[in-house]
DSSP file (Angstrom, degrees, kcal/mol; ACC not computed):
  #  RESIDUE AA STRUCTURE BP1 BP2  ACC     N-H-->O    O-->H-N    N-H-->O    O-->H-N    TCO  KAPPA ALPHA  PHI   PSI    X-CA   Y-CA   Z-CA
    1    1 A M    >         0   0    0      0, 0.0     3,-0.8     0, 0.0     2,-0.3   0.000 360.0 360.0 360.0 -67.2  -31.7   39.6    7.9
    2    2 A F  T 3   +     0   0    0      1,-0.2     3,-0.1     3,-0.0     0, 0.0  -0.613 360.0  22.9 -76.6 141.2  -32.9   40.3   11.5
    3    3 A G  T 3  S+     0   0    0     -2,-0.3     2,-0.6     1,-0.3    -1,-0.2   0.323  89.2 123.4  90.7 -11.4  -35.4   37.9   12.9
    4    4 A H    <   -     0   0    0     -3,-0.8     2,-0.4     1,-0.0    -1,-0.3  -0.754  50.9-145.8 -89.1 127.3  -34.5   35.1   10.6
    5    5 A Q        -     0   0    0     -2,-0.6    -3,-0.0    -3,-0.1    -1,-0.0  -0.763   3.0-149.3 -96.3 137.2  -33.5   31.9   12.4
    6    6 A H        -     0   0    0     -2,-0.4     2,-0.4     1,-0.0    -2,-0.0  -0.795  26.0-110.6 -98.2 141.1  -31.1   29.6   11.1
    7    7 A P        -     0   0    0      0, 0.0     2,-0.2     0, 0.0    -1,-0.0  -0.560  35.3-120.4 -71.9 132.7  -31.4   25.9   11.9
    8    8 A L        -     0   0    0     -2,-0.4     3,-0.1     1,-0.1    -3,-0.0  -0.458  24.7-110.7 -73.2 139.6  -28.7   24.6   14.3
    9    9 A S        -     0   0    0     -2,-0.2    -1,-0.1     1,-0.1     2,-0.1  -0.174  43.1 -89.0 -58.6 155.0  -26.4   22.0   13.3
   10   10 A Q        -     0   0    0      1,-0.1    -1,-0.1     3,-0.0     3,-0.1  -0.427  43.1-112.6 -62.6 142.4  -26.8   18.5   14.9
   11   11 A K        -     0   0    0      1,-0.1    -1,-0.1    -3,-0.1     3,-0.1  -0.600  39.3-107.8 -73.9 135.1  -24.8   18.0   18.0
   12   12 A P        -     0   0    0      0, 0.0     2,-0.1     0, 0.0    -1,-0.1  -0.232  37.5 -96.1 -65.4 159.9  -22.0   15.5   17.4
   13   13 A A        -     0   0    0      1,-0.1    -3,-0.0    -3,-0.1     0, 0.0  -0.438  53.2 -90.0 -74.9 147.8  -22.3   12.2   19.0
   14   14 A S        -     0   0    0      1,-0.1    -1,-0.1    -2,-0.1    -3,-0.0  -0.274  26.8-132.2 -57.2 143.8  -20.5   11.9   22.3
   15   15 A G        +     0   0    0     -3,-0.1     2,-0.4     5,-0.1     8,-0.3   0.101  56.4 138.7 -83.5  19.8  -16.9   10.8   22.1
   16   16 A K        +     0   0    0      1,-0.2     6,-0.3     6,-0.1     3,-0.1  -0.536  19.9 168.5 -71.4 125.8  -17.3    8.2   24.8
   17   17 A I        +     0   0    0      4,-2.7     2,-0.4    -2,-0.4    -1,-0.2   0.860  60.3   7.1-102.1 -66.0  -15.3    5.0   23.8
   18   18 A I  B >  S-A   21   0A   0      3,-0.9     3,-1.9     4,-0.1    -1,-0.3  -0.994 129.6 -13.4-131.3 126.9  -15.0    2.6   26.9
   19   19 A A  T 3  S-     0   0    0     -2,-0.4    -1,-0.1     1,-0.3     3,-0.1   0.779 124.6 -56.8  61.4  33.4  -16.7    2.9   30.2
   20   20 A G  T 3  S+     0   0    0      1,-0.3     2,-0.4    -3,-0.0    -1,-0.3   0.628 103.7 130.5  73.4  15.3  -17.7    6.5   29.6
   21   21 A L  B <   -A   18   0A   0     -3,-1.9    -4,-2.7     1,-0.1    -3,-0.9  -0.830  50.8-136.3-100.3 140.4  -14.2    7.7   28.9
   22   22 A N     >  -     0   0    0     -2,-0.4     4,-2.3    -6,-0.3     5,-0.2  -0.181  38.3 -89.6 -81.1-178.5  -13.3    9.8   25.9
   23   23 A F  H  > S+     0   0    0     -8,-0.3     4,-2.1     1,-0.2     5,-0.2   0.934 124.5  48.3 -63.2 -46.2  -10.1    9.2   23.8
   24   24 A F  H  > S+     0   0    0      1,-0.2     4,-2.5     2,-0.2     5,-0.2   0.936 113.6  47.1 -60.8 -45.8   -7.8   11.4   25.8
   25   25 A Q  H  > S+     0   0    0      1,-0.2     4,-2.1     2,-0.2    -1,-0.2   0.872 110.5  51.0 -61.7 -36.4   -8.9   10.0   29.1
   26   26 A L  H  X S+     0   0    0     -4,-2.3     4,-2.7     2,-0.2    -1,-0.2   0.873 110.0  51.7 -66.4 -35.1   -8.6    6.4   27.9
   27   27 A V  H  X S+     0   0    0     -4,-2.1     4,-3.1     2,-0.2     5,-0.2   0.955 111.5  47.1 -66.7 -49.6   -4.9    7.3   26.6
   28   28 A V  H  X S+     0   0    0     -4,-2.5     4,-2.0     2,-0.2    -2,-0.2   0.919 113.9  46.4 -62.5 -42.1   -4.0    8.7   30.1
   29   29 A V  H  X S+     0   0    0     -4,-2.1     4,-2.4     2,-0.2    -1,-0.2   0.955 113.1  50.3 -65.3 -47.7   -5.5    5.8   32.0
   30   30 A L  H  X S+     0   0    0     -4,-2.7     4,-2.5     1,-0.2    -2,-0.2   0.881 109.6  49.5 -63.3 -34.4   -3.8    3.3   29.7
   31   31 A L  H  X S+     0   0    0     -4,-3.1     4,-2.1     2,-0.2    -1,-0.2   0.884 110.6  51.6 -68.9 -33.6   -0.5    5.1   30.1
   32   32 A G  H  X S+     0   0    0     -4,-2.0     4,-1.8    -5,-0.2    -2,-0.2   0.865 110.0  49.3 -61.8 -37.8   -1.0    4.9   33.9
   33   33 A A  H  X S+     0   0    0     -4,-2.4     4,-2.7     2,-0.2    -2,-0.2   0.917 110.1  50.6 -70.9 -40.8   -1.7    1.2   33.6
   34   34 A K  H  X S+     0   0    0     -4,-2.5     4,-2.6     2,-0.2     5,-0.2   0.915 110.8  48.3 -56.6 -46.7    1.5    0.7   31.6
   35   35 A A  H  X S+     0   0    0     -4,-2.1     4,-2.3     2,-0.2    -1,-0.2   0.880 110.8  52.1 -65.6 -35.2    3.6    2.6   34.2
   36   36 A S  H  X S+     0   0    0     -4,-1.8     4,-2.4     2,-0.2    -2,-0.2   0.952 111.5  46.7 -62.4 -48.5    1.9    0.4   36.9
   37   37 A Y  H  X S+     0   0    0     -4,-2.7     4,-0.9     1,-0.2    -2,-0.2   0.909 114.0  46.8 -64.0 -39.3    2.9   -2.8   35.0
   38   38 A E  H  X S+     0   0    0     -4,-2.6     4,-1.0     1,-0.2     3,-0.3   0.877 111.8  51.9 -67.7 -38.4    6.5   -1.6   34.4
   39   39 A L  H >X S+     0   0    0     -4,-2.3     4,-2.8     1,-0.2     3,-0.5   0.883 105.7  53.7 -67.3 -35.4    6.8   -0.6   38.0
   40   40 A S  H 3< S+     0   0    0     -4,-2.4    -1,-0.2     1,-0.3    -2,-0.2   0.751 106.8  54.0 -73.7 -18.6    5.6   -4.1   39.2
   41   41 A K  H 3< S+     0   0    0     -4,-0.9    -1,-0.3    -3,-0.3    -2,-0.2   0.770 117.0  36.5 -82.9 -22.4    8.3   -5.7   37.0
   42   42 A I  H << S+     0   0    0     -4,-1.0    -2,-0.2    -3,-0.5    -3,-0.1   0.910 112.8  54.4 -89.0 -53.3   11.0   -3.5   38.7
   43   43 A I  S  < S-     0   0    0     -4,-2.8    -1,-0.2    -5,-0.1    15,-0.0  -0.730  82.0-129.8 -97.2 128.8    9.9   -3.2   42.3
   44   44 A P        -     0   0    0      0, 0.0    -3,-0.1     0, 0.0    -1,-0.1  -0.226  32.0 -89.9 -73.6 166.5    9.3   -6.4   44.3
   45   45 A A        -     0   0    0      1,-0.1    10,-0.2    -5,-0.1     9,-0.1  -0.251  45.1-100.3 -67.4 154.4    6.2   -7.1   46.3
   46   46 A I        -     0   0    0      8,-2.6     2,-2.8     7,-0.1    -1,-0.1  -0.652  41.4-110.3 -77.2 135.2    6.1   -6.0   50.0
   47   47 A P  S    S+     0   0    0      0, 0.0     2,-0.3     0, 0.0    -1,-0.1  -0.325  73.7 127.8 -71.8  75.5    6.7   -9.2   52.2
   48   48 A V        -     0   0    0     -2,-2.8     6,-0.1     2,-0.2    -2,-0.0  -0.959  64.5-128.2-130.0 150.7    3.1   -9.5   53.5
   49   49 A K  S    S+     0   0    0     -2,-0.3     2,-0.4     4,-0.1    -1,-0.1   0.792  88.8  83.3 -76.2 -24.4    1.0  -12.7   53.4
   50   50 A N  S  > S-     0   0    0      1,-0.1     4,-2.0     2,-0.0    -2,-0.2  -0.659  71.3-149.6 -79.8 124.8   -2.0  -10.9   51.8
   51   51 A F  H  > S+     0   0    0     -2,-0.4     4,-1.1     1,-0.2    -1,-0.1   0.884  93.7  50.5 -60.6 -41.8   -1.6  -10.6   48.0
   52   52 A A  H  4 S+     0   0    0      1,-0.2     4,-0.3     2,-0.2     3,-0.3   0.880 113.2  44.9 -70.9 -38.3   -3.5   -7.5   47.5
   53   53 A L  H >4 S+     0   0    0      1,-0.2     3,-0.7     2,-0.2     4,-0.3   0.841 107.9  60.2 -74.3 -30.5   -1.6   -5.6   50.3
   54   54 A A  H 3< S+     0   0    0     -4,-2.0    -8,-2.6     1,-0.2    -1,-0.2   0.779 116.3  30.9 -61.5 -29.8    1.7   -6.9   49.0
   55   55 A H  T >< S+     0   0    0     -4,-1.1     3,-1.4    -3,-0.3     4,-0.4   0.225  83.7 108.1-116.5  16.5    1.2   -5.3   45.6
   56   56 A I  G X  S+     0   0    0     -3,-0.7     3,-1.1    -4,-0.3    -1,-0.1   0.791  74.3  61.5 -62.0 -30.0   -0.8   -2.2   46.6
   57   57 A H  G >  S+     0   0    0     -4,-0.3     3,-1.0     1,-0.3    -1,-0.3   0.667  91.4  68.0 -75.0 -15.9    2.2    0.1   45.9
   58   58 A H  G <  S+     0   0    0     -3,-1.4     4,-0.3     1,-0.2    -1,-0.3   0.681  91.6  63.2 -76.9 -15.2    2.2   -1.0   42.2
   59   59 A L  G <> S+     0   0    0     -3,-1.1     4,-2.1    -4,-0.4    -1,-0.2   0.355  72.3  98.0 -90.6   6.5   -1.0    0.8   41.7
   60   60 A I  H <> S+     0   0    0     -3,-1.0     4,-2.6     2,-0.2     5,-0.2   0.940  83.0  46.8 -57.3 -53.4    0.2    4.2   42.5
   61   61 A P  H  > S+     0   0    0      0, 0.0     4,-2.0     0, 0.0    -1,-0.2   0.865 111.1  51.7 -65.2 -29.8    0.8    5.4   38.9
   62   62 A L  H  > S+     0   0    0     -4,-0.3     4,-2.0     2,-0.2    -2,-0.2   0.882 110.6  49.8 -69.5 -35.9   -2.6    4.1   37.9
   63   63 A L  H  X S+     0   0    0     -4,-2.1     4,-2.0     2,-0.2    -1,-0.2   0.928 108.4  51.6 -61.1 -45.2   -4.2    6.1   40.8
   64   64 A L  H  X S+     0   0    0     -4,-2.6     4,-2.3     1,-0.2    -2,-0.2   0.886 109.5  52.3 -66.4 -37.7   -2.3    9.3   39.8
   65   65 A A  H  X S+     0   0    0     -4,-2.0     4,-1.2    -5,-0.2    -1,-0.2   0.901 108.3  49.0 -65.8 -37.5   -3.7    8.8   36.3
   66   66 A F  H  X S+     0   0    0     -4,-2.0     4,-1.9     2,-0.2    -1,-0.2   0.832 112.2  49.2 -67.7 -31.0   -7.2    8.5   37.5
   67   67 A I  H  X S+     0   0    0     -4,-2.0     4,-1.8     1,-0.2    13,-0.3   0.888 110.5  50.2 -72.9 -37.5   -6.7   11.7   39.6
   68   68 A A  H  < S+     0   0    0     -4,-2.3    13,-3.0     1,-0.2    14,-0.3   0.759 116.0  44.1 -73.6 -21.3   -5.3   13.6   36.6
   69   69 A V  H  < S+     0   0    0     -4,-1.2    -2,-0.2    11,-0.2    -1,-0.2   0.874 120.6  34.8 -83.8 -44.6   -8.3   12.5   34.5
   70   70 A F  H  < S+     0   0    0     -4,-1.9     2,-0.3    -5,-0.1    -2,-0.2   0.568 101.0  80.7 -97.0 -12.8  -11.2   13.0   36.9
   71   71 A T     <  -     0   0    0     -4,-1.8     9,-1.9    -5,-0.2     2,-0.3  -0.714  68.3-140.7 -92.9 153.2  -10.0   16.2   38.9
   72   72 A K  B     -B   79   0B   0     -2,-0.3     2,-0.3     7,-0.3     6,-0.1  -0.831  16.3-114.8-111.5 148.5  -10.5   19.6   37.4
   73   73 A E     >  -     0   0    0      5,-3.5     4,-2.0    -2,-0.3     5,-0.1  -0.653  29.6-132.2 -79.8 136.5   -8.1   22.6   37.6
   74   74 A S  T  4 S+     0   0    0     -2,-0.3    -1,-0.1     1,-0.2    -2,-0.0   0.843  95.1  41.6 -68.0 -41.2   -9.7   25.3   39.6
   75   75 A K  T  4 S+     0   0    0      1,-0.1    -1,-0.2     3,-0.0    -2,-0.0   0.870 128.2  25.7 -77.7 -33.2   -9.2   28.4   37.4
   76   76 A T  T  4 S-     0   0    0      2,-0.1    -2,-0.2     3,-0.0    -1,-0.1   0.729  90.8-131.5 -97.1 -24.5   -9.9   26.9   34.0
   77   77 A G     <  +     0   0    0     -4,-2.0    -3,-0.1     1,-0.3     3,-0.1   0.479  60.7 135.2  80.1   5.5  -12.2   24.0   34.8
   78   78 A L        -     0   0    0      1,-0.1    -5,-3.5    -6,-0.1    -1,-0.3  -0.530  65.4 -99.9 -79.7 150.5  -10.1   21.6   32.6
   79   79 A P  B  >  -B   72   0B   0      0, 0.0     4,-2.8     0, 0.0    -7,-0.3  -0.368  35.7-114.3 -59.5 150.0   -9.1   18.2   33.8
   80   80 A I  H  > S+     0   0    0     -9,-1.9     4,-2.9   -13,-0.3     5,-0.3   0.888 115.4  54.8 -54.3 -42.3   -5.6   18.1   35.2
   81   81 A A  H  > S+     0   0    0    -13,-3.0     4,-2.2   -10,-0.3    -1,-0.2   0.962 112.5  44.0 -61.2 -45.1   -4.3   15.8   32.3
   82   82 A V  H  > S+     0   0    0    -14,-0.3     4,-2.9     1,-0.2     5,-0.3   0.946 112.1  52.2 -65.9 -48.5   -5.6   18.2   29.8
   83   83 A Y  H  X S+     0   0    0     -4,-2.8     4,-2.6     1,-0.2    -1,-0.2   0.914 110.8  46.1 -49.7 -48.8   -4.3   21.2   31.6
   84   84 A I  H  X S+     0   0    0     -4,-2.9     4,-2.2     1,-0.2    -1,-0.2   0.842 111.5  54.3 -69.2 -30.1   -0.7   19.8   31.8
   85   85 A Y  H  X S+     0   0    0     -4,-2.2     4,-2.0    -5,-0.3    -2,-0.2   0.945 113.4  40.8 -65.4 -47.0   -0.9   18.8   28.1
   86   86 A Y  H  X S+     0   0    0     -4,-2.9     4,-2.4     1,-0.2    -2,-0.2   0.882 113.6  53.6 -69.0 -38.9   -1.8   22.4   27.1
   87   87 A L  H  X S+     0   0    0     -4,-2.6     4,-2.7    -5,-0.3    -1,-0.2   0.892 108.8  49.4 -62.3 -39.8    0.7   23.8   29.5
   88   88 A A  H  X S+     0   0    0     -4,-2.2     4,-2.3     1,-0.2    -2,-0.2   0.926 111.8  48.7 -65.3 -43.4    3.4   21.6   28.0
   89   89 A L  H  X S+     0   0    0     -4,-2.0     4,-0.6     2,-0.2    -2,-0.2   0.884 111.1  50.6 -58.9 -40.4    2.4   22.8   24.5
   90   90 A F  H >< S+     0   0    0     -4,-2.4     3,-0.8     1,-0.2    -2,-0.2   0.929 113.2  45.2 -65.7 -48.5    2.5   26.4   25.7
   91   91 A K  H 3< S+     0   0    0     -4,-2.7    -2,-0.2     1,-0.2    -1,-0.2   0.842 113.0  49.5 -65.6 -33.8    6.0   26.1   27.2
   92   92 A S  H 3< S+     0   0    0     -4,-2.3    -1,-0.2    -5,-0.2    -2,-0.2   0.524  85.0 113.9 -89.2  -2.2    7.5   24.2   24.3
   93   93 A R  S << S-     0   0    0     -3,-0.8     2,-0.3    -4,-0.6    -3,-0.0  -0.253  80.5 -96.1 -67.2 153.7    6.3   26.7   21.6
   94   94 A K        -     0   0    0      1,-0.1     2,-0.4     2,-0.0    -1,-0.1  -0.574  42.9-142.0 -72.8 132.3    8.8   28.7   19.7
   95   95 A K        -     0   0    0     -2,-0.3     2,-0.6    -3,-0.1    -1,-0.1  -0.793  12.4-161.8-100.2 131.0    9.1   32.1   21.3
   96   96 A T        -     0   0    0     -2,-0.4     2,-0.5     2,-0.0    -2,-0.0  -0.944   7.1-158.2-112.7 120.5    9.6   35.3   19.4
   97   97 A F        -     0   0    0     -2,-0.6     2,-0.5     2,-0.0    -2,-0.0  -0.845   1.6-156.2-104.0 130.8   10.9   38.3   21.3
   98   98 A V        -     0   0    0     -2,-0.5     2,-0.5     2,-0.0    -2,-0.0  -0.874  14.7-136.9-102.2 126.3   10.3   41.8   20.0
   99   99 A W        -     0   0    0     -2,-0.5     2,-0.4     2,-0.0    -2,-0.0  -0.738  23.0-176.4 -91.8 131.5   12.7   44.4   21.1
  100  100 A R        -     0   0    0     -2,-0.5     2,-0.4     2,-0.0    -2,-0.0  -0.960  26.0-124.0-124.2 139.6   11.2   47.7   22.1
  101  101 A R              0   0    0     -2,-0.4    -2,-0.0     1,-0.1     0, 0.0  -0.705 360.0 360.0 -77.0 127.7   13.1   50.9   23.1
  102  102 A S              0   0    0     -2,-0.4    -1,-0.1     0, 0.0    -2,-0.0   0.430 360.0 360.0 -93.7 360.0   11.9   52.0   26.5
C-alpha cells in the first residue's frame, strides 16, 4: 500500500492545431476574422490614398479577438476569452433559491 509507486499515464498530445493555437483559440480568432469581414462589407474605407491605412479600422474585431485569446485574467490566470465563456455559463445557469428563516 504505502511505498508502492503507480506508473503515471502518458501525457496527452498537445492540442495545437494551426500556428500553435488550440481549438478554442482558433475558434475565437476565426470569429474575429468573420466579424472583421462583415464589418468591411458594411463600413466603407477611409478616404486615404494608402490602401493599408484606408482599411485599418476593419481589423479592430480581429485585434480584439487576439487580445482576448492571448491576454490572461489576473485573478484566475485564464485567457480572457475562456474567462468570458465561463462567466457566461455561470450567469446563464438555472438558479435555485433556498428560503431560510432568519
